[in-house]
Each structure stands twice: as C-alpha cells, then as structure tokens.
FIKOLZA-1660 file (N, C-alpha, C; in steps of 0.1 Angstrom, whole numbers, plus 5000, padded with zeros to 4 digits):
% residues 80
   i   px   py   pz ch aa at
   1 7150 0733 3445  A  M  N
   1 7142 0743 3450  A  M CA
   1 7142 0755 3443  A  M  C
   2 7130 0760 3443  A  K  N
   2 7130 0776 3438  A  K CA
   2 7127 0785 3448  A  K  C
   3 7129 0799 3447  A  A  N
   3 7124 0806 3457  A  A CA
   3 7123 0820 3449  A  A  C
   4 7116 0827 3450  A  V  N
   4 7113 0842 3447  A  V CA
   4 7116 0854 3460  A  V  C
   5 7125 0862 3461  A  V  N
   5 7127 0869 3469  A  V CA
   5 7123 0885 3461  A  V  C
   6 7116 0888 3472  A  M  N
   6 7110 0904 3466  A  M CA
   6 7115 0914 3479  A  M  C
   7 7125 0923 3471  A  V  N
   7 7128 0933 3479  A  V CA
   7 7124 0951 3475  A  V  C
   8 7121 0952 3486  A  R  N
   8 7115 0964 3488  A  R CA
   8 7121 0977 3495  A  R  C
   9 7119 0989 3495  A  P  N
   9 7124 0999 3505  A  P CA
   9 7115 0999 3514  A  P  C
  10 7119 1002 3526  A  K  N
  10 7110 1000 3540  A  K CA
  10 7100 1012 3536  A  K  C
  11 7088 1013 3545  A  D  N
  11 7081 1023 3549  A  D CA
  11 7091 1034 3554  A  D  C
  12 7089 1045 3548  A  G  N
  12 7097 1057 3554  A  G CA
  12 7106 1061 3549  A  G  C
  13 7113 1054 3541  A  I  N
  13 7126 1054 3532  A  I CA
  13 7120 1061 3519  A  I  C
  14 7130 1071 3515  A  L  N
  14 7126 1078 3506  A  L CA
  14 7127 1069 3492  A  L  C
  15 7118 1066 3478  A  D  N
  15 7120 1059 3472  A  D CA
  15 7117 1070 3455  A  D  C
  16 7128 1076 3451  A  P  N
  16 7124 1082 3442  A  P CA
  16 7122 1077 3428  A  P  C
  17 7123 1063 3427  A  Q  N
  17 7118 1053 3414  A  Q CA
  17 7103 1054 3417  A  Q  C
  18 7099 1052 3425  A  G  N
  18 7085 1048 3430  A  G CA
  18 7076 1060 3427  A  G  C
  19 7082 1071 3433  A  D  N
  19 7076 1087 3431  A  D CA
  19 7075 1089 3418  A  D  C
  20 7085 1085 3410  A  A  N
  20 7086 1088 3393  A  A CA
  20 7074 1080 3389  A  A  C
  21 7073 1067 3392  A  V  N
  21 7063 1058 3386  A  V CA
  21 7050 1065 3390  A  V  C
  22 7045 1067 3401  A  R  N
  22 7033 1074 3407  A  R CA
  22 7031 1085 3398  A  R  C
  23 7041 1093 3397  A  H  N
  23 7038 1106 3389  A  H CA
  23 7035 1103 3372  A  H  C
  24 7042 1096 3368  A  S  N
  24 7037 1090 3354  A  S CA
  24 7023 1085 3353  A  S  C
  25 7021 1075 3361  A  L  N
  25 7006 1068 3364  A  L CA
  25 6997 1081 3362  A  L  C
  26 7000 1088 3372  A  R  N
  26 6986 1100 3373  A  R CA
  26 6987 1109 3364  A  R  C
  27 6998 1109 3356  A  K  N
  27 6997 1121 3346  A  K CA
  27 6990 1117 3335  A  K  C
  28 6990 1101 3332  A  H  N
  28 6984 1092 3324  A  H CA
  28 6966 1087 3328  A  H  C
  29 6965 1096 3338  A  G  N
  29 6952 1095 3342  A  G CA
  29 6944 1082 3353  A  G  C
  30 6955 1075 3357  A  F  N
  30 6952 1067 3366  A  F CA
  30 6953 1073 3381  A  F  C
  31 6943 1068 3388  A  D  N
  31 6943 1075 3404  A  D CA
  31 6951 1064 3412  A  D  C
  32 6964 1070 3413  A  V  N
  32 6972 1063 3422  A  V CA
  32 6976 1071 3432  A  V  C
  33 6975 1063 3446  A  S  N
  33 6980 1074 3457  A  S CA
  33 6993 1071 3462  A  S  C
  34 6999 1060 3459  A  G  N
  34 7014 1054 3463  A  G CA
  34 7020 1043 3455  A  G  C
  35 7031 1044 3453  A  T  N
  35 7038 1034 3446  A  T CA
  35 7052 1031 3450  A  T  C
  36 7057 1019 3453  A  R  N
  36 7067 1015 3457  A  R CA
  36 7077 1006 3447  A  R  C
  37 7086 1008 3444  A  V  N
  37 7097 1002 3434  A  V CA
  37 7108 0993 3439  A  V  C
  38 7106 0979 3440  A  G  N
  38 7113 0972 3441  A  G CA
  38 7122 0962 3432  A  G  C
  39 7127 0948 3440  A  R  N
  39 7132 0942 3427  A  R CA
  39 7130 0925 3431  A  R  C
  40 7130 0918 3420  A  L  N
  40 7125 0904 3420  A  L CA
  40 7136 0895 3419  A  L  C
  41 7140 0885 3427  A  I  N
  41 7152 0880 3425  A  I CA
  41 7144 0863 3425  A  I  C
  42 7148 0856 3412  A  D  N
  42 7146 0842 3413  A  D CA
  42 7157 0834 3416  A  D  C
  43 7155 0823 3425  A  L  N
  43 7167 0817 3432  A  L CA
  43 7163 0801 3427  A  L  C
  44 7174 0792 3424  A  E  N
  44 7172 0777 3422  A  E CA
  44 7183 0775 3429  A  E  C
  45 7178 0765 3438  A  L  N
  45 7187 0761 3450  A  L CA
  45 7193 0745 3448  A  L  C
  46 7205 0741 3447  A  A  N
  46 7206 0728 3447  A  A CA
  46 7203 0720 3461  A  A  C
  47 7199 0725 3473  A  A  N
  47 7196 0718 3483  A  A CA
  47 7184 0709 3482  A  A  C
  48 7185 0696 3488  A  D  N
  48 7176 0690 3490  A  D CA
  48 7166 0688 3502  A  D  C
  49 7171 0695 3512  A  D  N
  49 7163 0696 3525  A  D CA
  49 7157 0710 3526  A  D  C
  50 7150 0709 3527  A  R  N
  50 7137 0724 3526  A  R CA
  50 7144 0736 3539  A  R  C
  51 7143 0729 3551  A  A  N
  51 7148 0737 3563  A  A CA
  51 7165 0744 3560  A  A  C
  52 7175 0736 3552  A  D  N
  52 7188 0740 3551  A  D CA
  52 7185 0749 3538  A  D  C
  53 7176 0751 3529  A  A  N
  53 7174 0760 3520  A  A CA
  53 7171 0770 3522  A  A  C
  54 7156 0772 3534  A  E  N
  54 7154 0784 3539  A  E CA
  54 7164 0791 3547  A  E  C
  55 7173 0785 3554  A  R  N
  55 7183 0790 3561  A  R CA
  55 7192 0799 3550  A  R  C
  56 7198 0789 3541  A  Q  N
  56 7206 0797 3530  A  Q CA
  56 7200 0809 3524  A  Q  C
  57 7188 0809 3520  A  V  N
  57 7180 0817 3515  A  V CA
  57 7180 0830 3526  A  V  C
  58 7176 0829 3538  A  E  N
  58 7177 0839 3546  A  E CA
  58 7190 0844 3548  A  E  C
  59 7198 0839 3548  A  R  N
  59 7214 0841 3549  A  R CA
  59 7219 0851 3539  A  R  C
  60 7214 0845 3524  A  M  N
  60 7214 0856 3511  A  M CA
  60 7205 0869 3512  A  M  C
  61 7196 0869 3517  A  C  N
  61 7189 0882 3519  A  C CA
  61 7195 0892 3529  A  C  C
  62 7199 0886 3543  A  S  N
  62 7206 0894 3553  A  S CA
  62 7217 0898 3550  A  S  C
  63 7227 0890 3542  A  E  N
  63 7239 0895 3538  A  E CA
  63 7243 0901 3525  A  E  C
  64 7235 0899 3515  A  L  N
  64 7236 0902 3504  A  L CA
  64 7226 0908 3494  A  L  C
  65 7214 0903 3493  A  L  N
  65 7204 0905 3485  A  L CA
  65 7196 0919 3492  A  L  C
  66 7197 0921 3502  A  A  N
  66 7189 0931 3508  A  A CA
  66 7197 0941 3516  A  A  C
  67 7195 0952 3519  A  N  N
  67 7201 0960 3529  A  N CA
  67 7192 0962 3541  A  N  C
  68 7194 0956 3549  A  P  N
  68 7187 0954 3560  A  P CA
  68 7181 0968 3565  A  P  C
  69 7190 0978 3564  A  L  N
  69 7183 0992 3572  A  L CA
  69 7173 0999 3564  A  L  C
  70 7177 0996 3548  A  I  N
  70 7166 1003 3543  A  I CA
  70 7157 0995 3535  A  I  C
  71 7158 0981 3536  A  E  N
  71 7151 0974 3526  A  E CA
  71 7143 0963 3536  A  E  C
  72 7134 0958 3532  A  S  N
  72 7125 0947 3539  A  S CA
  72 7124 0935 3527  A  S  C
  73 7124 0922 3528  A  Y  N
  73 7124 0913 3518  A  Y CA
  73 7112 0901 3524  A  Y  C
  74 7108 0896 3514  A  E  N
  74 7098 0887 3513  A  E CA
  74 7103 0874 3502  A  E  C
  75 7103 0861 3509  A  I  N
  75 7106 0850 3504  A  I CA
  75 7092 0841 3499  A  I  C
  76 7091 0837 3487  A  V  N
  76 7079 0830 3481  A  V CA
  76 7085 0817 3479  A  V  C
  77 7083 0808 3481  A  W  N
  77 7088 0792 3478  A  W CA
  77 7080 0787 3468  A  W  C
  78 7086 0782 3459  A  K  N
  78 7079 0778 3445  A  K CA
  78 7082 0763 3445  A  K  C
  79 7070 0754 3445  A  D  N
  79 7070 0738 3446  A  D CA
  79 7068 0734 3430  A  D  C
  80 7078 0728 3427  A  A  N
  80 7078 0724 3413  A  A CA
  80 7088 0716 3411  A  A  C
% end
C-alpha cells in the first residue's frame, strides 16, 4: 500500500521559508498573496489490511513525521 503524507505549518505559525518564496515570486512579477512551504513524504507499507495501514500511518504522523503543535498533515492513499 502506498500513502503520501503532506506536512505543512499550521495557520498562524511563522513560515520564513514560505515568506521567502512569496517574496521571490512577487519580485518576479507573480501576484501571490500567500505561500506555505511544507514537505511531502511518500510511504510504501507492507501491510495487507487497509485499516491497519491507516492506523500505522496516523501513528507515524503523530509521533514522528509531523510536530502536532506547529504542523498539520494530510494523508492521501494511492491505489496501485
């Protein structure tokens, strides 16, 4: 099973990298009012059971992949 985890800073949390990207885009003439920079994590799980895989990935996110105090995450499952 494959999952993609997208981790981003929560709203209201400073994002200096996002600010730098927005500034650069505006400097190049793009009308951008906001940017957030996060990270993308591709996972391949050896689980056969979808429910078990979902529990594992939720646990990975809450314990390791994202800091729940300052980051949010979204999980997208890839069926292939």
